[in-house]
C-alpha positions as CSV (number, residue, x, y, z in Angstrom):
1,M,-9.5,16.0,20.1
2,S,-10.9,14.6,23.8
3,S,-9.9,11.4,25.0
4,R,-12.9,9.5,24.3
5,H,-12.3,10.1,20.9
6,K,-8.3,9.3,20.5
7,Y,-9.6,5.8,22.7
8,A,-12.2,5.8,20.0
9,R,-10.0,6.0,17.3
10,H,-7.2,3.8,18.7
11,I,-9.8,0.8,19.3
12,K,-11.0,1.7,15.6
13,N,-7.2,0.9,14.4
14,V,-6.4,-2.1,16.2
15,I,-9.5,-3.9,14.9
16,G,-8.4,-2.4,11.5
17,I,-4.4,-4.2,11.6
18,T,-6.4,-7.2,13.3
19,F,-8.4,-7.4,10.4
20,G,-5.9,-6.7,8.1
21,A,-3.5,-8.7,9.4
22,A,-5.6,-11.4,8.9
23,I,-5.7,-11.2,5.5
24,Y,-1.8,-10.5,4.9
25,G,-1.8,-14.6,6.8
26,I,-4.4,-15.8,4.1
27,A,-2.1,-14.2,1.0
28,Y,1.0,-16.1,2.4
29,S,-0.3,-19.3,3.9
30,W,-3.4,-19.9,1.1
31,F,-1.1,-19.1,-2.0
32,L,2.3,-17.5,-1.4
33,I,4.2,-19.5,0.8
34,P,3.2,-23.3,-0.8
35,Y,4.4,-22.2,-4.3
36,K,7.9,-20.6,-2.7
37,I,6.6,-16.8,-3.7
38,A,8.3,-13.9,-2.1
39,P,7.7,-10.3,-2.5
40,G,10.6,-10.1,-0.3
41,G,10.7,-9.1,3.2
42,V,10.9,-11.3,6.4
43,G,7.6,-13.3,4.5
44,G,10.5,-13.8,1.8
45,L,13.1,-14.8,4.3
46,S,10.7,-17.1,6.6
47,Q,9.9,-19.7,3.5
48,I,14.0,-20.7,3.2
49,F,13.1,-21.7,7.4
50,F,9.8,-23.1,6.6
51,H,10.5,-25.3,3.5
52,L,14.4,-26.2,4.2
53,F,13.9,-26.9,8.4
54,G,10.1,-27.3,9.1
55,F,9.9,-24.1,10.8
56,P,6.2,-22.5,11.3
57,A,6.7,-19.6,8.8
58,G,4.6,-17.3,11.5
59,A,6.4,-18.0,14.4
60,T,9.7,-17.8,11.7
61,M,8.8,-14.1,11.3
62,I,8.1,-13.1,15.0
63,V,11.8,-14.3,15.6
64,L,13.6,-12.5,13.0
65,N,11.8,-9.0,13.2
66,I,12.7,-8.9,17.2
67,P,15.9,-8.0,16.5
68,L,14.9,-5.8,13.7
69,F,12.8,-3.9,16.2
70,V,15.5,-4.3,18.5
71,I,17.9,-2.3,16.7
72,A,15.4,0.1,15.3
73,F,14.6,1.3,18.8
74,A,18.0,1.8,20.0
75,L,19.1,3.3,16.7
76,I,16.0,5.1,15.3
77,G,13.9,5.9,18.2
78,R,10.2,5.1,18.5
79,K,9.6,5.6,15.0
80,F,7.3,2.3,14.9
81,G,5.4,2.8,18.0
82,L,3.5,0.0,19.8
83,N,0.5,0.0,16.5
84,S,3.5,-1.3,14.4
85,L,4.6,-4.2,16.8
86,Y,1.3,-5.1,16.9
87,G,1.1,-5.5,13.4
88,M,4.0,-7.3,13.3
89,L,3.0,-9.7,15.7
90,V,-1.0,-11.1,15.0
91,G,0.4,-10.7,10.8
92,S,2.8,-12.8,11.7
93,L,0.6,-14.7,13.8
94,F,-2.2,-15.2,11.2
95,V,0.3,-16.5,9.0
96,D,0.1,-19.6,11.4
97,L,-3.2,-19.8,12.6
98,V,-4.5,-20.0,8.9
99,S,-2.3,-22.6,7.5
100,V,-3.7,-24.5,5.0
101,E,-2.7,-27.7,6.8
102,R,-4.3,-26.5,9.8
103,I,-7.6,-25.7,8.4
104,Y,-7.7,-29.0,6.6
105,R,-7.2,-30.8,9.6
106,Y,-10.1,-28.5,11.4
107,G,-12.4,-30.4,8.5
108,F,-12.3,-26.5,6.3
109,F,-12.0,-27.2,2.3
110,T,-10.9,-30.8,2.6
111,D,-12.8,-31.8,-1.3
112,I,-10.9,-28.2,-2.6
113,L,-7.3,-29.3,-0.9
114,N,-7.5,-32.9,-2.1
115,R,-8.3,-32.6,-5.4
116,Y,-6.0,-29.6,-5.9
117,N,-3.5,-31.5,-3.9
118,A,-3.1,-34.6,-4.9
119,G,0.6,-36.3,-3.9
120,K,1.9,-33.0,-2.8
121,A,3.7,-32.9,0.9
122,P,1.2,-30.7,3.2
123,A,4.1,-28.2,2.9
124,D,3.0,-27.2,-0.6
125,W,-0.7,-28.0,0.0
126,A,-2.1,-24.3,-1.7
127,M,-5.9,-23.1,-2.5
128,T,-5.0,-23.2,-6.5
129,D,-3.1,-25.8,-8.1
130,N,-2.2,-22.8,-10.8
131,I,1.4,-20.8,-10.0
132,L,0.0,-18.1,-11.8
133,L,-3.4,-18.0,-10.2
134,A,-1.4,-18.2,-6.8
135,S,0.5,-15.1,-7.2
136,I,-2.1,-13.3,-8.9
137,A,-4.4,-14.1,-5.9
138,G,-1.6,-14.2,-2.9
139,S,0.4,-10.6,-4.4
140,I,-3.6,-8.9,-4.3
141,L,-4.3,-10.4,-1.2
142,L,-0.9,-9.1,0.3
143,G,-1.3,-5.8,-1.1
144,A,-4.4,-5.3,0.3
145,G,-4.0,-6.4,3.8
146,L,-0.6,-4.7,4.0
147,G,-3.0,-1.5,2.7
148,I,-5.4,-2.0,5.7
149,I,-2.4,-1.9,8.4
150,F,-1.1,0.6,7.4
151,R,-4.5,3.2,6.8
152,C,-4.4,2.2,10.8
153,R,-1.1,3.7,11.1
154,G,0.0,0.3,11.7
155,S,3.3,-2.0,10.0
156,T,4.6,-5.1,10.2
157,G,8.0,-4.4,10.4
158,G,10.7,-6.5,8.5
159,T,12.5,-4.0,5.6
160,D,11.0,-0.9,6.7
161,I,13.6,-1.1,9.2
162,P,16.7,-1.5,7.6
163,V,15.5,0.8,5.0
164,M,15.6,3.2,7.7
165,L,18.6,2.7,8.7
166,L,20.5,2.8,5.3
167,K,18.3,6.2,4.8
168,K,19.7,7.4,7.7
169,Y,23.3,6.5,8.2
170,L,24.3,5.7,4.3
171,G,21.8,8.7,2.9
172,K,20.2,6.3,0.6
173,P,16.6,7.6,-0.6
174,I,13.8,5.6,0.5
175,T,12.9,3.6,-2.9
176,A,16.4,3.1,-3.8
177,A,16.7,1.3,0.0
178,Y,13.7,-0.2,-0.7
179,L,14.5,-1.9,-4.3
180,M,18.1,-2.8,-2.9
181,I,16.8,-4.7,0.0
182,E,13.7,-6.3,-1.6
183,T,16.2,-7.2,-4.7
184,A,18.9,-8.9,-2.4
185,I,15.7,-11.1,-0.5
186,I,14.3,-11.9,-3.9
187,V,17.5,-13.3,-5.6
188,T,18.9,-15.1,-2.2
189,I,14.9,-17.0,-2.3
190,G,15.3,-17.7,-6.3
191,A,19.4,-19.1,-5.0
192,V,18.6,-21.2,-2.2
193,F,15.7,-23.0,-3.9
194,K,17.6,-23.3,-7.1
195,D,14.3,-21.8,-9.5
196,P,15.5,-18.7,-11.5
197,N,12.0,-18.6,-12.0
198,L,11.2,-17.7,-8.7
199,I,12.9,-14.5,-8.9
200,I,10.7,-13.7,-11.7
201,W,7.5,-14.5,-9.7
202,G,9.3,-12.7,-6.5
203,F,9.2,-9.1,-8.6
204,F,5.9,-10.1,-10.6
205,N,4.5,-10.2,-6.9
206,L,6.2,-7.3,-5.6
207,L,4.8,-5.1,-8.0
208,I,1.1,-6.0,-8.1
209,A,1.1,-6.2,-4.0
210,S,2.6,-2.6,-3.8
211,L,0.2,-1.4,-6.2
212,V,-2.8,-3.0,-4.5
213,C,-1.2,-1.6,-1.1
214,D,-1.4,1.5,-2.4
215,I,-4.3,1.8,-3.7
216,T,-5.3,0.1,-0.7
217,A,-4.0,2.6,2.2
218,E,-4.3,5.8,0.3
219,G,-7.5,5.3,-2.3
220,L,-7.6,6.4,-5.9
221,P,-6.7,9.7,-6.8
222,D,-10.3,11.6,-7.2
223,T,-8.9,14.8,-7.4
224,K,-7.8,17.3,-10.1
225,A,-6.3,20.8,-10.3
226,A,-7.4,22.6,-13.0
227,F,-5.4,26.1,-13.8
228,I,-7.6,28.4,-15.6
229,I,-6.0,31.7,-17.4
230,S,-8.9,34.0,-19.4
231,E,-9.8,37.6,-20.3
232,N,-13.5,36.9,-18.5
233,H,-12.3,35.3,-15.5
234,E,-15.0,37.0,-13.2
235,P,-17.6,34.8,-15.1
236,I,-15.9,31.9,-14.4
237,R,-15.1,32.4,-11.2
238,Q,-18.6,33.7,-9.7
239,R,-20.0,30.3,-11.6
240,I,-17.0,28.1,-10.6
241,V,-18.3,29.3,-6.7
242,E,-21.9,29.1,-7.5
243,D,-22.4,26.0,-9.8
244,M,-19.9,23.9,-8.5
245,G,-19.2,24.8,-5.0
246,R,-15.9,25.6,-5.0
247,G,-13.5,27.8,-3.7
248,V,-11.6,30.0,-6.1
249,T,-7.6,31.0,-5.7
250,I,-7.0,34.2,-7.8
251,L,-3.4,34.4,-8.7
252,H,-2.1,37.9,-9.9
253,G,0.7,37.5,-12.9
254,E,2.1,39.1,-16.2
255,G,1.5,37.6,-19.6
256,G,4.8,35.9,-20.8
257,F,4.1,38.1,-24.7
258,D,2.6,41.7,-23.7
259,L,4.2,41.6,-20.3
260,K,0.7,42.9,-19.1
261,P,-1.0,41.8,-15.8
262,R,-3.1,39.3,-15.6
263,K,-5.9,37.3,-13.2
264,F,-5.6,33.8,-13.2
265,L,-7.4,30.9,-11.2
266,Y,-6.8,27.9,-9.4
267,V,-8.9,25.8,-8.7
268,A,-9.4,21.7,-7.1
269,V,-12.4,19.4,-8.3
270,S,-13.4,16.3,-8.2
271,R,-12.9,13.5,-10.6
272,Q,-16.5,13.8,-11.6
273,Q,-16.5,17.1,-11.9
274,I,-14.0,17.8,-14.4
275,S,-16.8,17.6,-16.8
276,E,-19.2,20.7,-15.5
277,L,-15.9,22.8,-15.3
278,R,-15.2,22.6,-18.5
279,D,-18.8,23.3,-19.8
280,I,-18.4,26.6,-17.5
281,V,-15.6,28.0,-19.1
282,R,-16.2,27.1,-22.8
283,D,-19.6,28.8,-22.1
284,C,-17.6,31.8,-20.8
285,D,-14.4,32.2,-22.4
286,P,-14.2,29.3,-25.4
287,K,-10.5,31.2,-25.9
288,A,-9.7,30.4,-22.4
289,F,-6.6,28.6,-21.8
290,V,-7.3,25.6,-18.9
291,I,-4.2,23.4,-17.5
292,L,-6.2,20.2,-15.8
293,N,-3.4,18.2,-13.2
294,D,-4.0,15.2,-11.2
295,V,-3.4,15.9,-7.7
296,H,-2.2,13.6,-5.2
297,D,-3.6,15.0,-2.0
298,V,-5.9,17.3,-1.3
299,M,-6.5,18.7,3.0
300,G,-9.8,20.7,3.5
301,S,-13.2,21.8,3.3
302,G,-14.9,18.6,0.7
303,F,-12.1,16.5,0.1
304,R,-10.4,13.4,1.8
305,T,-7.0,13.7,2.6
306,R,-4.8,10.3,1.1
307,T,-1.9,10.9,3.2
308,L,-1.2,8.2,5.7
309,H,0.8,9.5,8.4
310,I,2.7,6.1,10.8
């Protein structure tokens, strides 16, 4: 890739990370922080300092993240890179820049905020007076913001770093490490604020945010793989290539019952082409045996990859 294309990609990633960070900040400031809902992470810990001591949540995120990044660079190496450092800084800054109290002082949404937050302390002001709506909206926006940041090869630091340390030095699987750390933070939030309901809200938020983050970062799975076993495999192969424009891999094997040599077809198709593939197989061989599987990722002509390398 030429230096010009690399530079253009870098600028595109920076813009994407900034946009994702803005959504990330709105999710926390408008919906999650006012109700003390925390899906774990440094963002969850920052709420303790915000509600108990009045420290700005975004600035607290930066203060908590800095030693984590130092430890990561010292023990793991330059795993996260400048994009992740930028994502952490700008995401944390947006949490404070778009805080409800700040936008109210600027004269935005004053009628809505006065109606929803009458009698509340400024730290508890939110864009809705319903905790369920706040949790759903905050979860979706948080997942979308993080997904955009990840898609642009960034990160917000936080628990990613201790997870990597647990994996490297204790051999813990990534999923188990995340679950251990996020659970500890969510339970801590509930204990500090003496509200067990916050633990339930935290896990609810973590589930939705994780699902939305995966969809935003990688997209919905849109590919199927078909394994076709047929005595009449050649007409099927020919129609898949000519009518559908898809390549086919011919596998050589033998039947398990008669031990006779056979040829099997393997093809990847988009979700929209599944019905067409079924019709082709039925037309050529109604007795054909077909196995359809979801495919997580396909790299190659005619498909877009879902894999992210951060």
